[in-house]
N, C-alpha and C positions, 0 to 999 in steps of 0.2 A: 363142608362135606355133606351135610344133610341136603342142601340144595342139589348138589351133584348127584346124590343117590336118587332123589325124587325125580330129577330129569331123566336119569337112566331108566327108572321104573316106568315112567311115562312112555319113553321111546320103546322099551321092551313091549309094553302093551300094544302100542301102535303096530310094531313089527310083527307081533303074534297075530294081529288081525290082517296082516298083509299090506299095511299102509306105510308108505314112505312120506315123511313130513316134507322134506326137500327144502326147508327154509329155517332150520333150527339155528337160532342165534340169541344172544341175550335180550334183544328187543322183543322177542317172541316168547320169553319166559316171564311169567307174572308171579309175583309173590303176594299171596293172600294175607290178610291181617293175622291169621294164626301161623304164619310162616310156612304154609304149605305152598307148593308150586303148582301152577297151572300153565299148560302150554297153550299158545294162541297162534293166530294167523295160519289157518289151514288152507289158505288160498292156493298154495302150490302143492298141497298134499295130494297123493295119488295112490290108488290101488296098485300094488307092484305088478309090473308087466314084464314081458320079455325084454323090452328095450325102453328106457326112459332117458332121452338125451336132448331135451330142448332147453338146456341151461337154466334151470330154475334157481331161485334163491339169491343170496347176496354173495358177491365174488369173494370177499374176505373169508367167509365161512364155508365155501364150497370145496368139496373134495377135488383133487386134481383131475380125475376122470370126468366129473360133472362139468368142471370149468372148461375142459377141452372139448366138451360136447360129444364125447363118446359114450357108449353104452355103460350104464352104471346101475347099481341096485341100492338096497337100503343101507349097505355098508357106507354109502356116502353120508348118511345121517350120523354114523359113528364118528366120521372125521369132523363134522360140524359140532358134534357133542364134545369132542376133544378140544377144539378151539374155544368153545364156550366155557369148558372147565378151566382151561388155562387162564381165561379172563377172570373167572370167579376167583381163582387163586391169586 
């Protein structure tokens, strides 16, 4: 639960800055020696724009709207977060 909370806090911070990660998945979540979480792989991250639809990320973790290539926003990160949490559990 601590890992899930830390990931959520990191995503909240990014979203408050207007940044969408666009590739949240367990492979991009690193556990530090003190069991704190670090997010990595910001290669797909973008400042949120009116339209982001170039199918970023890994298919298994992508929100349906992102997978279909239609307009999506940072809520797509929330979908990826939910799949990541499911795998943690």
